[in-house]
Structure formats: C-alpha cells, structure tokens
N, C-alpha and C positions, 0 to 999 in steps of 0.2 A: 447074182450081179447083172446089171443092165448093160446091154451092149452100147457102144458109142453111137451107131446109127439110131438106135431107139431114143437116146437122149437128144440127139440133134433133131429128130423129127418132133419130139415133144416140145422142145424150144421153139421150133419153127412155128408149130401150131399155136403156142401161147403169143408169140409175136403177131401172128395174123389176127387172132381173136382180139388182142388188145388195140390193134390199130382200126379194126372195123367196128368195134363195139364200145368205143369210148363214150362217155357221158355226152349228151347233147348240149350244145351251147345255149345259154339262156337267150330268149328272144330279145332283140334289140328294142328298146323303148322308143316308139316313134313319135313321142310327145315331149314337149318341154312343159314344165309345170310352173306356174306363177301363183304365188300366195300374196294376197292383199289383206290387211286387217287393220282395225281401228275401232274407236268408240263412236258410235253413230247415234244421234239423237234428232230424228227427222228423216229426211230423205235426200239422197245423193245420186248423182248420175255421172258415170265415168265413161268417156267415149274414147275407145282404143282404135286408132288408125296407124298405118305404117309410119307416118311422120311425126305423130305426137299422141300423148294422153291428155285429154281434156277433162277438166272437172266441172260439173255445173251443180252448184248448190241449189236445192229446191225449196226445202222448208225447214224451220226450226234452227237448231244450233249447227254450226259447222263441225265437221269430223275432227276427232282428236286422237293423239297417239297413233297416227297412221304409220303403217309399215308397207314396203313394197319389196318383195323378194327378200324379206328378212332385214332390210335396212330401213332406218327412219325416213319417212317421207313427210318432212316437216312442212312443206309447202305444196299441197296438192294443186296449186295453180300452175306449177312447173312440171313438165314431164320428167320423170325420174331418169337418171342416167342409165339404170339398169334396163330400161325399156328397149335400148339398143340390142340386147340379147334376144328379144322377142319379135321386134318390128318386121323382120323378113320372113316370118313364118306364115303358115295358113290361117290367118286370123278369123276369117268368117266361119271356119269349121271347129272353132274353140267350143269347149263345153266345160261346165262346172262339174268337178269330181268330188269336192268336199266343201261343205258349208257349216257355218256356226253363226247363230244369231237367232233371236226370238221372232223375227217378222220376215220381211221379204229379202231374199237374195236371188236375183234373176240376171240371166244373160240373154241378150238379143243380138243375133248376127245382123251385120250390115254389109253393104257391097264390098268394102275393103277392110273391114275389122269387126268390132262388136261393141255393144254398150252394156255395161254392168250397172245394175240398179241395187242400191242398198237402202232399205226403208225400214225405219224403226217407228212405227205409229203408236205403241203404247207409252204412257207417261214415263219420263225419265229415259236415260241412255242405256245402250247395251254394247257389249263387245261383239263385233262381227268379224268373221274370218272367211275368206273364200279362196279355194284353190281351183285354178282354171288350167285345163290341159289344152295346149296349143299344139296341133299337129306340126311336125317338122317339114313334112313334104306337102307341096300344094296338090290337091286332088285335081285330077284331069277330067 
C-alpha cells in the first residue's frame, strides 16, 4: 500500500510536468493571403496601392470570370470591397506563394504597393490563379 505523502508527491510532480511541458502553440501566421483568379487571354496589369486596385488591360481579350478573395469580381475597373482587408498591410513586401496558369504570373513591388502581371501569350485563353502573401506588420 502506498503512503499518502508518496501519492501527494507523485500528483505534485505530474502537475509540474504538465504545466511546463505542454505542447507548444503553433506559430502565428504573419501574412494575410489574397487569391485572385480568372480566365486570361492576353495580358493584364493590376496595380495594388493602399487607396485602390487599378486594372490596366494591355492586349487581346479582357479577363473573364474574375474572383477576388473568393468573391466574384465582375468589374475589374472598380476596386473590390474586400481590398479594405489588405490595404493597410505591408504591400511592398508581398510575394507570390502559389500560382496557376500556363504563362506569366509575376509580382513587382512599388514604393507603396505592388503590380501583378498576368500574361497569356499562347493562342486561346487559360485559367489563372495567384495567391499573394501580404505581411501583416510593416518592416522597419
């Protein structure tokens, strides 16, 4: 039979071990992710700045079936309402983390934001999708 002090010591040891050795918390994601997709036939330029998203059509057909953060973006000439979720972030340090499309998907930083290029040079259109990681904190 085990004595009461031995049981109390064992319980105290278990409590101490469980408090100091708990599983580590997962790291906080320091990025917001923005996915833009659509059917591209030609070349498009999207200029992202804190105050707006500006679309510049360069060649061939205009984009079709565009989505911005999973919502339809029926008029790329208008800044999507969802842009407000990203406009205050560290835009110049954004980067592409996932892309789909048979030709060019490129991101170029600017002083206050970035420019996204979607270019489909081969004949016919293709589906394009790009996920951009935008840092939550401004780098110092």
